[in-house]
mmCIF file of the N, C-alpha and C atoms, coordinates in Angstrom:
data_MODEL
# 
_entry.id   MODEL 
# 
loop_
_atom_site.group_PDB 
_atom_site.id 
_atom_site.type_symbol 
_atom_site.label_atom_id 
_atom_site.label_alt_id 
_atom_site.label_comp_id 
_atom_site.label_asym_id 
_atom_site.label_entity_id 
_atom_site.label_seq_id 
_atom_site.pdbx_PDB_ins_code 
_atom_site.Cartn_x 
_atom_site.Cartn_y 
_atom_site.Cartn_z 
_atom_site.occupancy 
_atom_site.B_iso_or_equiv 
_atom_site.pdbx_formal_charge 
_atom_site.auth_seq_id 
_atom_site.auth_comp_id 
_atom_site.auth_asym_id 
_atom_site.auth_atom_id 
_atom_site.pdbx_PDB_model_num 
ATOM 1   N N  . MET A 1 1  ? 0.841   -1.170  0.000  1.00 0.00 ? 1  MET A N  1 
ATOM 2   C CA . MET A 1 1  ? 0.000   0.000   0.000  1.00 0.00 ? 1  MET A CA 1 
ATOM 3   C C  . MET A 1 1  ? 0.889   1.237   0.000  1.00 0.00 ? 1  MET A C  1 
ATOM 4   N N  . LYS A 1 2  ? 0.663   2.121   -0.957 1.00 0.00 ? 2  LYS A N  1 
ATOM 5   C CA . LYS A 1 2  ? 1.457   3.329   -1.056 1.00 0.00 ? 2  LYS A CA 1 
ATOM 6   C C  . LYS A 1 2  ? 0.770   4.445   -0.275 1.00 0.00 ? 2  LYS A C  1 
ATOM 7   N N  . ILE A 1 3  ? 1.526   5.135   0.550  1.00 0.00 ? 3  ILE A N  1 
ATOM 8   C CA . ILE A 1 3  ? 0.989   6.248   1.327  1.00 0.00 ? 3  ILE A CA 1 
ATOM 9   C C  . ILE A 1 3  ? 1.147   7.520   0.499  1.00 0.00 ? 3  ILE A C  1 
ATOM 10  N N  . ILE A 1 4  ? 0.051   8.235   0.330  1.00 0.00 ? 4  ILE A N  1 
ATOM 11  C CA . ILE A 1 4  ? 0.068   9.485   -0.414 1.00 0.00 ? 4  ILE A CA 1 
ATOM 12  C C  . ILE A 1 4  ? -0.111  10.626  0.578  1.00 0.00 ? 4  ILE A C  1 
ATOM 13  N N  . ALA A 1 5  ? 0.910   11.467  0.694  1.00 0.00 ? 5  ALA A N  1 
ATOM 14  C CA . ALA A 1 5  ? 0.859   12.600  1.622  1.00 0.00 ? 5  ALA A CA 1 
ATOM 15  C C  . ALA A 1 5  ? -0.055  13.682  1.057  1.00 0.00 ? 5  ALA A C  1 
ATOM 16  N N  . PRO A 1 6  ? -0.774  14.383  1.933  1.00 0.00 ? 6  PRO A N  1 
ATOM 17  C CA . PRO A 1 6  ? -1.635  15.456  1.442  1.00 0.00 ? 6  PRO A CA 1 
ATOM 18  C C  . PRO A 1 6  ? -0.803  16.623  0.903  1.00 0.00 ? 6  PRO A C  1 
ATOM 19  N N  . THR A 1 7  ? -1.401  17.357  -0.017 1.00 0.00 ? 7  THR A N  1 
ATOM 20  C CA . THR A 1 7  ? -0.744  18.562  -0.516 1.00 0.00 ? 7  THR A CA 1 
ATOM 21  C C  . THR A 1 7  ? -0.745  19.601  0.601  1.00 0.00 ? 7  THR A C  1 
ATOM 22  N N  . ASP A 1 8  ? -0.001  20.671  0.430  1.00 0.00 ? 8  ASP A N  1 
ATOM 23  C CA . ASP A 1 8  ? 0.017   21.735  1.440  1.00 0.00 ? 8  ASP A CA 1 
ATOM 24  C C  . ASP A 1 8  ? -1.384  22.297  1.656  1.00 0.00 ? 8  ASP A C  1 
ATOM 25  N N  . GLU A 1 9  ? -2.141  22.455  0.578  1.00 0.00 ? 9  GLU A N  1 
ATOM 26  C CA . GLU A 1 9  ? -3.506  22.990  0.699  1.00 0.00 ? 9  GLU A CA 1 
ATOM 27  C C  . GLU A 1 9  ? -4.409  22.006  1.432  1.00 0.00 ? 9  GLU A C  1 
ATOM 28  N N  . GLU A 1 10 ? -4.311  20.714  1.097  1.00 0.00 ? 10 GLU A N  1 
ATOM 29  C CA . GLU A 1 10 ? -5.112  19.707  1.806  1.00 0.00 ? 10 GLU A CA 1 
ATOM 30  C C  . GLU A 1 10 ? -4.740  19.663  3.280  1.00 0.00 ? 10 GLU A C  1 
ATOM 31  N N  . ASP A 1 11 ? -3.453  19.756  3.572  1.00 0.00 ? 11 ASP A N  1 
ATOM 32  C CA . ASP A 1 11 ? -2.985  19.754  4.952  1.00 0.00 ? 11 ASP A CA 1 
ATOM 33  C C  . ASP A 1 11 ? -3.542  20.958  5.710  1.00 0.00 ? 11 ASP A C  1 
ATOM 34  N N  . ARG A 1 12 ? -3.552  22.114  5.047  1.00 0.00 ? 12 ARG A N  1 
ATOM 35  C CA . ARG A 1 12 ? -4.103  23.319  5.678  1.00 0.00 ? 12 ARG A CA 1 
ATOM 36  C C  . ARG A 1 12 ? -5.587  23.130  5.976  1.00 0.00 ? 12 ARG A C  1 
ATOM 37  N N  . GLN A 1 13 ? -6.331  22.568  5.011  1.00 0.00 ? 13 GLN A N  1 
ATOM 38  C CA . GLN A 1 13 ? -7.764  22.339  5.215  1.00 0.00 ? 13 GLN A CA 1 
ATOM 39  C C  . GLN A 1 13 ? -8.019  21.341  6.333  1.00 0.00 ? 13 GLN A C  1 
ATOM 40  N N  . ILE A 1 14 ? -7.221  20.290  6.394  1.00 0.00 ? 14 ILE A N  1 
ATOM 41  C CA . ILE A 1 14 ? -7.360  19.294  7.465  1.00 0.00 ? 14 ILE A CA 1 
ATOM 42  C C  . ILE A 1 14 ? -7.139  19.948  8.826  1.00 0.00 ? 14 ILE A C  1 
ATOM 43  N N  . ASN A 1 15 ? -6.056  20.705  8.952  1.00 0.00 ? 15 ASN A N  1 
ATOM 44  C CA . ASN A 1 15 ? -5.751  21.352  10.235 1.00 0.00 ? 15 ASN A CA 1 
ATOM 45  C C  . ASN A 1 15 ? -6.789  22.400  10.605 1.00 0.00 ? 15 ASN A C  1 
ATOM 46  N N  . GLU A 1 16 ? -7.322  23.097  9.614  1.00 0.00 ? 16 GLU A N  1 
ATOM 47  C CA . GLU A 1 16 ? -8.378  24.079  9.880  1.00 0.00 ? 16 GLU A CA 1 
ATOM 48  C C  . GLU A 1 16 ? -9.633  23.376  10.387 1.00 0.00 ? 16 GLU A C  1 
ATOM 49  N N  . GLY A 1 17 ? -9.964  22.246  9.763  1.00 0.00 ? 17 GLY A N  1 
ATOM 50  C CA . GLY A 1 17 ? -11.122 21.480  10.215 1.00 0.00 ? 17 GLY A CA 1 
ATOM 51  C C  . GLY A 1 17 ? -10.954 20.959  11.630 1.00 0.00 ? 17 GLY A C  1 
ATOM 52  N N  . ILE A 1 18 ? -9.761  20.506  11.950 1.00 0.00 ? 18 ILE A N  1 
ATOM 53  C CA . ILE A 1 18 ? -9.485  20.034  13.312 1.00 0.00 ? 18 ILE A CA 1 
ATOM 54  C C  . ILE A 1 18 ? -9.625  21.188  14.303 1.00 0.00 ? 18 ILE A C  1 
ATOM 55  N N  . LYS A 1 19 ? -9.069  22.327  13.939 1.00 0.00 ? 19 LYS A N  1 
ATOM 56  C CA . LYS A 1 19 ? -9.113  23.498  14.827 1.00 0.00 ? 19 LYS A CA 1 
ATOM 57  C C  . LYS A 1 19 ? -10.548 23.949  15.091 1.00 0.00 ? 19 LYS A C  1 
ATOM 58  N N  . ASN A 1 20 ? -11.417 23.844  14.083 1.00 0.00 ? 20 ASN A N  1 
ATOM 59  C CA . ASN A 1 20 ? -12.802 24.308  14.214 1.00 0.00 ? 20 ASN A CA 1 
ATOM 60  C C  . ASN A 1 20 ? -13.756 23.261  14.775 1.00 0.00 ? 20 ASN A C  1 
ATOM 61  N N  . ASP A 1 21 ? -13.288 22.048  15.002 1.00 0.00 ? 21 ASP A N  1 
ATOM 62  C CA . ASP A 1 21 ? -14.134 20.982  15.528 1.00 0.00 ? 21 ASP A CA 1 
ATOM 63  C C  . ASP A 1 21 ? -14.240 21.135  17.043 1.00 0.00 ? 21 ASP A C  1 
ATOM 64  N N  . PRO A 1 22 ? -15.449 21.371  17.574 1.00 0.00 ? 22 PRO A N  1 
ATOM 65  C CA . PRO A 1 22 ? -15.582 21.568  19.024 1.00 0.00 ? 22 PRO A CA 1 
ATOM 66  C C  . PRO A 1 22 ? -15.273 20.325  19.846 1.00 0.00 ? 22 PRO A C  1 
ATOM 67  N N  . ASP A 1 23 ? -15.293 19.152  19.215 1.00 0.00 ? 23 ASP A N  1 
ATOM 68  C CA . ASP A 1 23 ? -15.012 17.912  19.935 1.00 0.00 ? 23 ASP A CA 1 
ATOM 69  C C  . ASP A 1 23 ? -13.537 17.542  19.922 1.00 0.00 ? 23 ASP A C  1 
ATOM 70  N N  . THR A 1 24 ? -12.715 18.357  19.275 1.00 0.00 ? 24 THR A N  1 
ATOM 71  C CA . THR A 1 24 ? -11.292 18.074  19.182 1.00 0.00 ? 24 THR A CA 1 
ATOM 72  C C  . THR A 1 24 ? -10.530 18.899  20.204 1.00 0.00 ? 24 THR A C  1 
ATOM 73  N N  . LEU A 1 25 ? -9.622  18.244  20.898 1.00 0.00 ? 25 LEU A N  1 
ATOM 74  C CA . LEU A 1 25 ? -8.796  18.914  21.891 1.00 0.00 ? 25 LEU A CA 1 
ATOM 75  C C  . LEU A 1 25 ? -7.343  18.823  21.454 1.00 0.00 ? 25 LEU A C  1 
ATOM 76  N N  . GLU A 1 26 ? -6.689  19.946  21.314 1.00 0.00 ? 26 GLU A N  1 
ATOM 77  C CA . GLU A 1 26 ? -5.269  19.969  20.968 1.00 0.00 ? 26 GLU A CA 1 
ATOM 78  C C  . GLU A 1 26 ? -4.465  19.696  22.230 1.00 0.00 ? 26 GLU A C  1 
ATOM 79  N N  . TRP A 1 27 ? -3.666  18.648  22.228 1.00 0.00 ? 27 TRP A N  1 
ATOM 80  C CA . TRP A 1 27 ? -2.886  18.286  23.409 1.00 0.00 ? 27 TRP A CA 1 
ATOM 81  C C  . TRP A 1 27 ? -1.703  19.231  23.577 1.00 0.00 ? 27 TRP A C  1 
ATOM 82  N N  . SER A 1 28 ? -1.469  19.624  24.812 1.00 0.00 ? 28 SER A N  1 
ATOM 83  C CA . SER A 1 28 ? -0.307  20.454  25.131 1.00 0.00 ? 28 SER A CA 1 
ATOM 84  C C  . SER A 1 28 ? 0.880   19.543  25.460 1.00 0.00 ? 28 SER A C  1 
ATOM 85  N N  . ASP A 1 29 ? 2.070   20.144  25.526 1.00 0.00 ? 29 ASP A N  1 
ATOM 86  C CA . ASP A 1 29 ? 3.259   19.358  25.877 1.00 0.00 ? 29 ASP A CA 1 
ATOM 87  C C  . ASP A 1 29 ? 3.104   18.721  27.256 1.00 0.00 ? 29 ASP A C  1 
ATOM 88  N N  . SER A 1 30 ? 2.513   19.453  28.204 1.00 0.00 ? 30 SER A N  1 
ATOM 89  C CA . SER A 1 30 ? 2.356   18.900  29.556 1.00 0.00 ? 30 SER A CA 1 
ATOM 90  C C  . SER A 1 30 ? 1.376   17.722  29.556 1.00 0.00 ? 30 SER A C  1 
ATOM 91  N N  . MET A 1 31 ? 0.374   17.756  28.676 1.00 0.00 ? 31 MET A N  1 
ATOM 92  C CA . MET A 1 31 ? -0.560  16.631  28.594 1.00 0.00 ? 31 MET A CA 1 
ATOM 93  C C  . MET A 1 31 ? 0.162   15.382  28.081 1.00 0.00 ? 31 MET A C  1 
ATOM 94  N N  . PHE A 1 32 ? 1.022   15.566  27.072 1.00 0.00 ? 32 PHE A N  1 
ATOM 95  C CA . PHE A 1 32 ? 1.789   14.435  26.555 1.00 0.00 ? 32 PHE A CA 1 
ATOM 96  C C  . PHE A 1 32 ? 2.740   13.880  27.618 1.00 0.00 ? 32 PHE A C  1 
ATOM 97  N N  . GLN A 1 33 ? 3.315   14.754  28.429 1.00 0.00 ? 33 GLN A N  1 
ATOM 98  C CA . GLN A 1 33 ? 4.254   14.311  29.458 1.00 0.00 ? 33 GLN A CA 1 
ATOM 99  C C  . GLN A 1 33 ? 3.553   13.493  30.536 1.00 0.00 ? 33 GLN A C  1 
ATOM 100 N N  . ARG A 1 34 ? 2.287   13.798  30.806 1.00 0.00 ? 34 ARG A N  1 
ATOM 101 C CA . ARG A 1 34 ? 1.534   13.079  31.839 1.00 0.00 ? 34 ARG A CA 1 
ATOM 102 C C  . ARG A 1 34 ? 0.856   11.815  31.316 1.00 0.00 ? 34 ARG A C  1 
ATOM 103 N N  . ALA A 1 35 ? 0.804   11.666  30.002 1.00 0.00 ? 35 ALA A N  1 
ATOM 104 C CA . ALA A 1 35 ? 0.092   10.530  29.410 1.00 0.00 ? 35 ALA A CA 1 
ATOM 105 C C  . ALA A 1 35 ? 0.795   9.219   29.748 1.00 0.00 ? 35 ALA A C  1 
ATOM 106 N N  . VAL A 1 36 ? 0.012   8.214   30.069 1.00 0.00 ? 36 VAL A N  1 
ATOM 107 C CA . VAL A 1 36 ? 0.539   6.882   30.346 1.00 0.00 ? 36 VAL A CA 1 
ATOM 108 C C  . VAL A 1 36 ? -0.275  5.873   29.546 1.00 0.00 ? 36 VAL A C  1 
ATOM 109 N N  . ARG A 1 37 ? 0.361   4.799   29.176 1.00 0.00 ? 37 ARG A N  1 
ATOM 110 C CA . ARG A 1 37 ? -0.332  3.746   28.457 1.00 0.00 ? 37 ARG A CA 1 
ATOM 111 C C  . ARG A 1 37 ? -1.110  2.901   29.443 1.00 0.00 ? 37 ARG A C  1 
ATOM 112 N N  . GLY A 1 38 ? -2.300  2.490   29.041 1.00 0.00 ? 38 GLY A N  1 
ATOM 113 C CA . GLY A 1 38 ? -3.128  1.643   29.877 1.00 0.00 ? 38 GLY A CA 1 
ATOM 114 C C  . GLY A 1 38 ? -2.581  0.227   29.947 1.00 0.00 ? 38 GLY A C  1 
ATOM 115 N N  . PRO A 1 39 ? -3.198  -0.598  30.780 1.00 0.00 ? 39 PRO A N  1 
ATOM 116 C CA . PRO A 1 39 ? -2.727  -1.973  30.923 1.00 0.00 ? 39 PRO A CA 1 
ATOM 117 C C  . PRO A 1 39 ? -2.942  -2.781  29.643 1.00 0.00 ? 39 PRO A C  1 
ATOM 118 N N  . GLN A 1 40 ? -2.136  -3.810  29.468 1.00 0.00 ? 40 GLN A N  1 
ATOM 119 C CA . GLN A 1 40 ? -2.254  -4.708  28.327 1.00 0.00 ? 40 GLN A CA 1 
ATOM 120 C C  . GLN A 1 40 ? -3.610  -5.393  28.393 1.00 0.00 ? 40 GLN A C  1 
ATOM 121 N N  . LYS A 1 41 ? -4.384  -5.335  27.314 1.00 0.00 ? 41 LYS A N  1 
ATOM 122 C CA . LYS A 1 41 ? -5.719  -5.924  27.312 1.00 0.00 ? 41 LYS A CA 1 
ATOM 123 C C  . LYS A 1 41 ? -5.705  -7.390  26.910 1.00 0.00 ? 41 LYS A C  1 
ATOM 124 N N  . LEU A 1 42 ? -4.825  -7.765  26.008 1.00 0.00 ? 42 LEU A N  1 
ATOM 125 C CA . LEU A 1 42 ? -4.734  -9.155  25.576 1.00 0.00 ? 42 LEU A CA 1 
ATOM 126 C C  . LEU A 1 42 ? -3.502  -9.791  26.208 1.00 0.00 ? 42 LEU A C  1 
ATOM 127 N N  . PRO A 1 43 ? -3.477  -11.099 26.273 1.00 0.00 ? 43 PRO A N  1 
ATOM 128 C CA . PRO A 1 43 ? -2.274  -11.739 26.822 1.00 0.00 ? 43 PRO A CA 1 
ATOM 129 C C  . PRO A 1 43 ? -1.033  -11.314 26.037 1.00 0.00 ? 43 PRO A C  1 
ATOM 130 N N  . THR A 1 44 ? 0.036   -11.049 26.742 1.00 0.00 ? 44 THR A N  1 
ATOM 131 C CA . THR A 1 44 ? 1.286   -10.653 26.114 1.00 0.00 ? 44 THR A CA 1 
ATOM 132 C C  . THR A 1 44 ? 1.894   -11.845 25.398 1.00 0.00 ? 44 THR A C  1 
ATOM 133 N N  . LYS A 1 45 ? 2.346   -11.611 24.180 1.00 0.00 ? 45 LYS A N  1 
ATOM 134 C CA . LYS A 1 45 ? 2.990   -12.685 23.435 1.00 0.00 ? 45 LYS A CA 1 
ATOM 135 C C  . LYS A 1 45 ? 4.457   -12.757 23.815 1.00 0.00 ? 45 LYS A C  1 
ATOM 136 N N  . GLU A 1 46 ? 5.026   -13.917 23.640 1.00 0.00 ? 46 GLU A N  1 
ATOM 137 C CA . GLU A 1 46 ? 6.429   -14.120 23.969 1.00 0.00 ? 46 GLU A CA 1 
ATOM 138 C C  . GLU A 1 46 ? 7.302   -13.730 22.779 1.00 0.00 ? 46 GLU A C  1 
ATOM 139 N N  . LYS A 1 47 ? 8.305   -12.919 23.033 1.00 0.00 ? 47 LYS A N  1 
ATOM 140 C CA . LYS A 1 47 ? 9.236   -12.513 21.990 1.00 0.00 ? 47 LYS A CA 1 
ATOM 141 C C  . LYS A 1 47 ? 10.369  -13.527 21.938 1.00 0.00 ? 47 LYS A C  1 
ATOM 142 N N  . LEU A 1 48 ? 10.645  -14.020 20.722 1.00 0.00 ? 48 LEU A N  1 
ATOM 143 C CA . LEU A 1 48 ? 11.714  -14.991 20.572 1.00 0.00 ? 48 LEU A CA 1 
ATOM 144 C C  . LEU A 1 48 ? 12.324  -14.870 19.189 1.00 0.00 ? 48 LEU A C  1 
ATOM 145 N N  . THR A 1 49 ? 13.442  -15.517 19.019 1.00 0.00 ? 49 THR A N  1 
ATOM 146 C CA . THR A 1 49 ? 14.099  -15.587 17.724 1.00 0.00 ? 49 THR A CA 1 
ATOM 147 C C  . THR A 1 49 ? 13.885  -16.982 17.179 1.00 0.00 ? 49 THR A C  1 
ATOM 148 N N  . VAL A 1 50 ? 13.465  -17.054 15.924 1.00 0.00 ? 50 VAL A N  1 
ATOM 149 C CA . VAL A 1 50 ? 13.233  -18.347 15.287 1.00 0.00 ? 50 VAL A CA 1 
ATOM 150 C C  . VAL A 1 50 ? 13.818  -18.281 13.875 1.00 0.00 ? 50 VAL A C  1 
ATOM 151 N N  . ARG A 1 51 ? 14.396  -19.378 13.439 1.00 0.00 ? 51 ARG A N  1 
ATOM 152 C CA . ARG A 1 51 ? 15.004  -19.422 12.105 1.00 0.00 ? 51 ARG A CA 1 
ATOM 153 C C  . ARG A 1 51 ? 14.058  -20.185 11.174 1.00 0.00 ? 51 ARG A C  1 
ATOM 154 N N  . LEU A 1 52 ? 13.655  -19.510 10.089 1.00 0.00 ? 52 LEU A N  1 
ATOM 155 C CA . LEU A 1 52 ? 12.747  -20.097 9.111  1.00 0.00 ? 52 LEU A CA 1 
ATOM 156 C C  . LEU A 1 52 ? 13.378  -20.055 7.731  1.00 0.00 ? 52 LEU A C  1 
ATOM 157 N N  . ASP A 1 53 ? 12.951  -20.955 6.862  1.00 0.00 ? 53 ASP A N  1 
ATOM 158 C CA . ASP A 1 53 ? 13.443  -20.937 5.490  1.00 0.00 ? 53 ASP A CA 1 
ATOM 159 C C  . ASP A 1 53 ? 13.021  -19.632 4.817  1.00 0.00 ? 53 ASP A C  1 
ATOM 160 N N  . PRO A 1 54 ? 13.915  -19.059 4.010  1.00 0.00 ? 54 PRO A N  1 
ATOM 161 C CA . PRO A 1 54 ? 13.613  -17.776 3.369  1.00 0.00 ? 54 PRO A CA 1 
ATOM 162 C C  . PRO A 1 54 ? 12.341  -17.784 2.528  1.00 0.00 ? 54 PRO A C  1 
ATOM 163 N N  . ASP A 1 55 ? 12.049  -18.886 1.839  1.00 0.00 ? 55 ASP A N  1 
ATOM 164 C CA . ASP A 1 55 ? 10.850  -18.916 1.006  1.00 0.00 ? 55 ASP A CA 1 
ATOM 165 C C  . ASP A 1 55 ? 9.572   -18.877 1.849  1.00 0.00 ? 55 ASP A C  1 
ATOM 166 N N  . ILE A 1 56 ? 9.619   -19.444 3.039  1.00 0.00 ? 56 ILE A N  1 
ATOM 167 C CA . ILE A 1 56 ? 8.466   -19.394 3.943  1.00 0.00 ? 56 ILE A CA 1 
ATOM 168 C C  . ILE A 1 56 ? 8.216   -17.951 4.380  1.00 0.00 ? 56 ILE A C  1 
ATOM 169 N N  . VAL A 1 57 ? 9.269   -17.279 4.801  1.00 0.00 ? 57 VAL A N  1 
ATOM 170 C CA . VAL A 1 57 ? 9.145   -15.886 5.257  1.00 0.00 ? 57 VAL A CA 1 
ATOM 171 C C  . VAL A 1 57 ? 8.652   -15.006 4.113  1.00 0.00 ? 57 VAL A C  1 
ATOM 172 N N  . GLU A 1 58 ? 9.230   -15.165 2.925  1.00 0.00 ? 58 GLU A N  1 
ATOM 173 C CA . GLU A 1 58 ? 8.831   -14.338 1.786  1.00 0.00 ? 58 GLU A CA 1 
ATOM 174 C C  . GLU A 1 58 ? 7.376   -14.556 1.411  1.00 0.00 ? 58 GLU A C  1 
ATOM 175 N N  . TRP A 1 59 ? 6.899   -15.816 1.502  1.00 0.00 ? 59 TRP A N  1 
ATOM 176 C CA . TRP A 1 59 ? 5.498   -16.082 1.180  1.00 0.00 ? 59 TRP A CA 1 
ATOM 177 C C  . TRP A 1 59 ? 4.577   -15.322 2.131  1.00 0.00 ? 59 TRP A C  1 
ATOM 178 N N  . PHE A 1 60 ? 4.848   -15.377 3.425  1.00 0.00 ? 60 PHE A N  1 
ATOM 179 C CA . PHE A 1 60 ? 4.009   -14.662 4.388  1.00 0.00 ? 60 PHE A CA 1 
ATOM 180 C C  . PHE A 1 60 ? 4.121   -13.154 4.195  1.00 0.00 ? 60 PHE A C  1 
ATOM 181 N N  . LYS A 1 61 ? 5.341   -12.646 3.992  1.00 0.00 ? 61 LYS A N  1 
ATOM 182 C CA . LYS A 1 61 ? 5.532   -11.208 3.781  1.00 0.00 ? 61 LYS A CA 1 
ATOM 183 C C  . LYS A 1 61 ? 4.818   -10.719 2.530  1.00 0.00 ? 61 LYS A C  1 
ATOM 184 N N  . ALA A 1 62 ? 4.769   -11.557 1.501  1.00 0.00 ? 62 ALA A N  1 
ATOM 185 C CA . ALA A 1 62 ? 4.117   -11.171 0.249  1.00 0.00 ? 62 ALA A CA 1 
ATOM 186 C C  . ALA A 1 62 ? 2.617   -10.950 0.426  1.00 0.00 ? 62 ALA A C  1 
ATOM 187 N N  . GLN A 1 63 ? 2.054   -11.502 1.509  1.00 0.00 ? 63 GLN A N  1 
ATOM 188 C CA . GLN A 1 63 ? 0.621   -11.327 1.766  1.00 0.00 ? 63 GLN A CA 1 
ATOM 189 C C  . GLN A 1 63 ? 0.311   -9.950  2.350  1.00 0.00 ? 63 GLN A C  1 
ATOM 190 N N  . GLY A 1 64 ? 1.345   -9.181  2.694  1.00 0.00 ? 64 GLY A N  1 
ATOM 191 C CA . GLY A 1 64 ? 1.152   -7.825  3.204  1.00 0.00 ? 64 GLY A CA 1 
ATOM 192 C C  . GLY A 1 64 ? 1.390   -7.730  4.700  1.00 0.00 ? 64 GLY A C  1 
ATOM 193 N N  . ALA A 1 65 ? 1.041   -6.562  5.227  1.00 0.00 ? 65 ALA A N  1 
ATOM 194 C CA . ALA A 1 65 ? 1.252   -6.274  6.649  1.00 0.00 ? 65 ALA A CA 1 
ATOM 195 C C  . ALA A 1 65 ? 0.540   -7.311  7.515  1.00 0.00 ? 65 ALA A C  1 
ATOM 196 N N  . GLY A 1 66 ? 1.121   -7.598  8.664  1.00 0.00 ? 66 GLY A N  1 
ATOM 197 C CA . GLY A 1 66 ? 0.539   -8.560  9.600  1.00 0.00 ? 66 GLY A CA 1 
ATOM 198 C C  . GLY A 1 66 ? 1.025   -9.982  9.370  1.00 0.00 ? 66 GLY A C  1 
ATOM 199 N N  . TYR A 1 67 ? 2.134   -10.116 8.649  1.00 0.00 ? 67 TYR A N  1 
ATOM 200 C CA . TYR A 1 67 ? 2.601   -11.464 8.325  1.00 0.00 ? 67 TYR A CA 1 
ATOM 201 C C  . TYR A 1 67 ? 2.977   -12.266 9.564  1.00 0.00 ? 67 TYR A C  1 
ATOM 202 N N  . GLN A 1 68 ? 3.477   -11.609 10.601 1.00 0.00 ? 68 GLN A N  1 
ATOM 203 C CA . GLN A 1 68 ? 3.841   -12.353 11.811 1.00 0.00 ? 68 GLN A CA 1 
ATOM 204 C C  . GLN A 1 68 ? 2.598   -12.912 12.493 1.00 0.00 ? 68 GLN A C  1 
ATOM 205 N N  . SER A 1 69 ? 1.520   -12.143 12.490 1.00 0.00 ? 69 SER A N  1 
ATOM 206 C CA . SER A 1 69 ? 0.265   -12.641 13.065 1.00 0.00 ? 69 SER A CA 1 
ATOM 207 C C  . SER A 1 69 ? -0.274  -13.803 12.248 1.00 0.00 ? 69 SER A C  1 
ATOM 208 N N  . ARG A 1 70 ? -0.131  -13.733 10.920 1.00 0.00 ? 70 ARG A N  1 
ATOM 209 C CA . ARG A 1 70 ? -0.583  -14.851 10.086 1.00 0.00 ? 70 ARG A CA 1 
ATOM 210 C C  . ARG A 1 70 ? 0.256   -16.103 10.338 1.00 0.00 ? 70 ARG A C  1 
ATOM 211 N N  . MET A 1 71 ? 1.551   -15.919 10.572 1.00 0.00 ? 71 MET A N  1 
ATOM 212 C CA . MET A 1 71 ? 2.384   -17.070 10.928 1.00 0.00 ? 71 MET A CA 1 
ATOM 213 C C  . MET A 1 71 ? 1.892   -17.683 12.232 1.00 0.00 ? 71 MET A C  1 
ATOM 214 N N  . ASN A 1 72 ? 1.590   -16.837 13.189 1.00 0.00 ? 72 ASN A N  1 
ATOM 215 C CA . ASN A 1 72 ? 1.091   -17.304 14.480 1.00 0.00 ? 72 ASN A CA 1 
ATOM 216 C C  . ASN A 1 72 ? -0.223  -18.064 14.282 1.00 0.00 ? 72 ASN A C  1 
ATOM 217 N N  . ASP A 1 73 ? -1.115  -17.516 13.448 1.00 0.00 ? 73 ASP A N  1 
ATOM 218 C CA . ASP A 1 73 ? -2.404  -18.168 13.188 1.00 0.00 ? 73 ASP A CA 1 
ATOM 219 C C  . ASP A 1 73 ? -2.206  -19.530 12.516 1.00 0.00 ? 73 ASP A C  1 
ATOM 220 N N  . ALA A 1 74 ? -1.253  -19.610 11.585 1.00 0.00 ? 74 ALA A N  1 
ATOM 221 C CA . ALA A 1 74 ? -0.986  -20.883 10.898 1.00 0.00 ? 74 ALA A CA 1 
ATOM 222 C C  . ALA A 1 74 ? -0.478  -21.927 11.890 1.00 0.00 ? 74 ALA A C  1 
ATOM 223 N N  . LEU A 1 75 ? 0.396   -21.522 12.785 1.00 0.00 ? 75 LEU A N  1 
ATOM 224 C CA . LEU A 1 75 ? 0.896   -22.453 13.804 1.00 0.00 ? 75 LEU A CA 1 
ATOM 225 C C  . LEU A 1 75 ? -0.226  -22.877 14.747 1.00 0.00 ? 75 LEU A C  1 
ATOM 226 N N  . ARG A 1 76 ? -1.087  -21.927 15.130 1.00 0.00 ? 76 ARG A N  1 
ATOM 227 C CA . ARG A 1 76 ? -2.205  -22.258 16.019 1.00 0.00 ? 76 ARG A CA 1 
ATOM 228 C C  . ARG A 1 76 ? -3.144  -23.250 15.342 1.00 0.00 ? 76 ARG A C  1 
ATOM 229 N N  . GLN A 1 77 ? -3.436  -23.040 14.047 1.00 0.00 ? 77 GLN A N  1 
ATOM 230 C CA . GLN A 1 77 ? -4.310  -23.950 13.311 1.00 0.00 ? 77 GLN A CA 1 
ATOM 231 C C  . GLN A 1 77 ? -3.677  -25.338 13.233 1.00 0.00 ? 77 GLN A C  1 
ATOM 232 N N  . HIS A 1 78 ? -2.391  -25.398 13.005 1.00 0.00 ? 78 HIS A N  1 
ATOM 233 C CA . HIS A 1 78 ? -1.675  -26.679 12.941 1.00 0.00 ? 78 HIS A CA 1 
ATOM 234 C C  . HIS A 1 78 ? -1.828  -27.425 14.267 1.00 0.00 ? 78 HIS A C  1 
ATOM 235 N N  . ILE A 1 79 ? -1.663  -26.725 15.370 1.00 0.00 ? 79 ILE A N  1 
ATOM 236 C CA . ILE A 1 79 ? -1.774  -27.347 16.699 1.00 0.00 ? 79 ILE A CA 1 
ATOM 237 C C  . ILE A 1 79 ? -3.213  -27.802 16.941 1.00 0.00 ? 79 ILE A C  1 
ATOM 238 N N  . THR A 1 80 ? -4.183  -26.947 16.604 1.00 0.00 ? 80 THR A N  1 
ATOM 239 C CA . THR A 1 80 ? -5.586  -27.271 16.838 1.00 0.00 ? 80 THR A CA 1 
ATOM 240 C C  . THR A 1 80 ? -6.010  -28.505 16.057 1.00 0.00 ? 80 THR A C  1 
ATOM 241 N N  . GLU A 1 81 ? -5.541  -28.617 14.807 1.00 0.00 ? 81 GLU A N  1 
ATOM 242 C CA . GLU A 1 81 ? -5.914  -29.765 13.976 1.00 0.00 ? 81 GLU A CA 1 
ATOM 243 C C  . GLU A 1 81 ? -5.301  -31.067 14.495 1.00 0.00 ? 81 GLU A C  1 
ATOM 244 N N  . ARG A 1 82 ? -4.255  -30.978 15.276 1.00 0.00 ? 82 ARG A N  1 
ATOM 245 C CA . ARG A 1 82 ? -3.582  -32.179 15.766 1.00 0.00 ? 82 ARG A CA 1 
ATOM 246 C C  . ARG A 1 82 ? -3.875  -32.471 17.232 1.00 0.00 ? 82 ARG A C  1 
ATOM 247 N N  . SER A 1 83 ? -4.719  -31.692 17.841 1.00 0.00 ? 83 SER A N  1 
ATOM 248 C CA . SER A 1 83 ? -5.050  -31.910 19.253 1.00 0.00 ? 83 SER A CA 1 
ATOM 249 C C  . SER A 1 83 ? -6.282  -32.775 19.403 1.00 0.00 ? 83 SER A C  1 
# 
């Protein structure tokens, strides 16, 4: 997927719309400094290093973003079918 940046005029219109939206709040530097991330909602996954054949990795990557999750799903399906 190619990202297309807005033109200067589009960017100006976007920012003007944000500024005029009564439901939009512009965060100050102090608000960003106080911001904290909430607790993890889903179980934390384990980070590890695994060696895979290059053609396997390329096949999953060719499917687009989220290839690691698709690998995880394929492994989960393999386990489920054999349980």
